[in-house]
Structure formats: structure tokens, C-alpha cells
C-alpha positions as CSV (number, residue, x, y, z in Angstrom):
1,P,-27.9,49.8,-84.2
2,V,-26.7,48.9,-87.6
3,K,-23.0,48.4,-87.7
4,V,-22.3,48.5,-91.4
5,T,-19.8,51.3,-92.2
6,V,-18.8,52.9,-95.5
7,E,-15.3,51.3,-95.1
8,E,-16.8,47.9,-94.7
9,L,-19.0,48.3,-97.7
10,E,-16.1,49.5,-99.8
11,E,-13.9,46.6,-98.6
12,A,-16.7,44.1,-99.4
13,A,-17.5,45.5,-102.8
14,G,-13.9,46.1,-103.8
15,D,-14.3,49.8,-104.4
16,L,-17.0,52.5,-104.0
17,A,-18.0,52.0,-107.6
18,G,-19.2,48.5,-106.7
19,V,-21.4,49.8,-103.9
20,T,-24.9,49.7,-105.4
21,A,-28.2,50.3,-103.7
22,E,-28.9,46.6,-103.8
23,F,-25.5,45.8,-102.2
24,I,-26.1,48.3,-99.4
25,A,-29.6,46.9,-98.8
26,E,-28.3,43.4,-98.7
27,S,-25.5,44.4,-96.3
28,V,-27.9,46.2,-94.0
29,K,-30.4,43.3,-94.1
30,N,-27.6,40.8,-93.2
31,D,-26.5,43.1,-90.3
32,I,-30.1,43.4,-89.1
33,H,-30.4,39.6,-89.1
34,E,-27.1,39.2,-87.2
35,Q,-28.2,41.7,-84.6
36,Y,-31.6,40.1,-84.2
37,E,-30.1,36.6,-83.7
38,E,-27.6,38.1,-81.2
39,R,-30.5,39.8,-79.3
40,E,-32.5,36.5,-79.3
41,N,-29.5,34.6,-78.0
42,T,-29.2,37.2,-75.2
43,L,-32.8,37.3,-74.2
44,G,-34.0,33.8,-75.1
45,S,-36.6,32.8,-77.6
46,D,-39.6,32.9,-75.3
47,I,-38.9,36.5,-74.4
48,M,-38.3,37.4,-78.0
49,R,-41.6,35.9,-79.1
50,E,-43.4,37.9,-76.3
51,L,-41.6,41.1,-77.4
52,E,-42.6,40.4,-81.1
53,R,-46.2,39.8,-80.0
54,R,-46.3,43.0,-78.1
55,V,-44.8,45.1,-80.9
56,V,-47.2,43.7,-83.5
57,L,-50.2,44.3,-81.2
58,S,-49.0,47.8,-80.5
59,V,-48.6,48.6,-84.2
60,L,-52.0,47.1,-85.0
61,D,-53.7,49.0,-82.2
62,R,-52.2,52.3,-83.3
63,K,-53.1,51.7,-86.9
64,W,-56.7,50.7,-86.0
65,R,-57.1,53.9,-83.9
66,E,-55.8,56.0,-86.8
67,H,-58.3,54.3,-89.0
68,L,-61.2,55.0,-86.6
69,Y,-60.1,58.7,-86.3
70,E,-60.1,59.0,-90.1
71,M,-63.6,57.4,-90.3
72,D,-64.9,59.8,-87.7
73,Y,-63.4,62.7,-89.7
74,L,-65.0,61.4,-92.9
75,Q,-68.3,60.9,-91.1
76,E,-68.2,64.5,-89.9
77,G,-67.5,65.7,-93.4
78,I,-70.4,63.7,-94.8
79,G,-72.7,65.1,-92.1
80,L,-71.8,68.7,-93.1
81,R,-72.5,67.9,-96.7
82,A,-75.9,66.5,-95.8
83,M,-76.7,69.8,-94.1
84,A,-75.8,71.5,-97.4
85,Q,-78.7,69.4,-99.0
86,K,-76.3,67.0,-100.8
87,D,-76.8,63.3,-100.9
88,P,-74.5,61.8,-98.3
89,L,-74.2,58.5,-100.1
90,V,-73.1,60.2,-103.3
91,E,-70.6,62.4,-101.3
92,Y,-69.3,59.4,-99.5
93,Q,-68.7,57.5,-102.7
94,R,-66.5,60.3,-104.0
């Protein structure tokens, strides 16, 4: 979990008026990097690389399946338009 609090942001910026979106983004990014390094030190770099690999593969797999489902849906729609005596290629290009 991100550990940046409003009080810490206010203290780092001097006052709430100095807390901009960029300042918050930078603070959160720094906190994320610290947490990541802490987790890597706890688990070890080999386990972290394996975890990263699995996460990336999982995301890619999910996105690929979503893409295939969308293509199936599109193909069904094109088939229905072909039955309506419309040129499927022209309909697909739309």
C-alpha cells in the first residue's frame, strides 16, 4: 500500500497550496519505488523476476483473450450483415 499521507505531502511542499498534481504524482511514484525495492529485498531478486514474468504473462494472456472475443463478436456481426445482402468486406472496413 502507498504510505503517502496528506500530512506528509503538506510537510514536504511547505503548505497545501504547494501540493500540485505533479508533486503528488512524484511523491506516489517515489513511494512505489521504495515499496518495490523493499519487497525485492524481502523476497530476493530471483523471486521478483519470476513474479514479474508471471504478472506480465497473465496480463498479456487476458488482453489476448479479450481481443479474440472482440474479433469473434465482430465476425458474428459481419456474418449477420452478409445475410442482409451487404458486402462483408465493406461492412468490416467500416
